[in-house]
C-alpha positions, 0 to 999 in steps of 0.5 A: 500500500502506497498512500498519502505521498507528497512530492512538492516544491522541488527544483530538479535540474540537469538530470543525467549529468551527475557523477553517477550517470556517466555511463547511462546519461542518455537514458537516465530519467529525472522522475520515475514511477510505476503505474502498476503499483498495487493500492496506490492512492493520493500520491501527489506531485505538485509545484515542482520544476523539472529542468533539463535532463539528458534522458527523459524528464518522466519515465513510467514503468508498467503496463498501465497507460493512465495512472491510478492513484497519482495526481499531477498538478502545477508542475513546470517542465523545461527541456531542450527542443527535440530532447526526450520528454517522457518514456514509457517502459512496458513490462511483458515484453512490449517495447519502450515508447519515447516522446520527444519535447516538440510540438504539442505532444508533451502537452497532450501527454500531460493531459491524457496520460498524467491528467495533469492540471496547470502544467507549464511547458518551456521549450528551449533551443 
């Protein structure tokens, strides 16, 4: 059982560029979670700033496509244009899906998959 978790008011920058990421910097996720976790409720991620990651800003593990028990709201995402925004790593032998930070896809992903309210997306060159 995972419940009543708050991830809030964090400033996460330069994921994958630290001393421990040298060999996996292109795949290092900044924020990971698993949709298939049993009995997850009231897991709130809000008012965070996620800025620049050499891998994906968000990495989801599991076969579910829409989270159960997770709430995302008012987070800011800043990434270089064309860099990886999100990855979904499926179990059961399915392939990994990758979403780049370009066009309207990140906004659609936040609305449809994370069902985030009030997100801010900032794309840099």
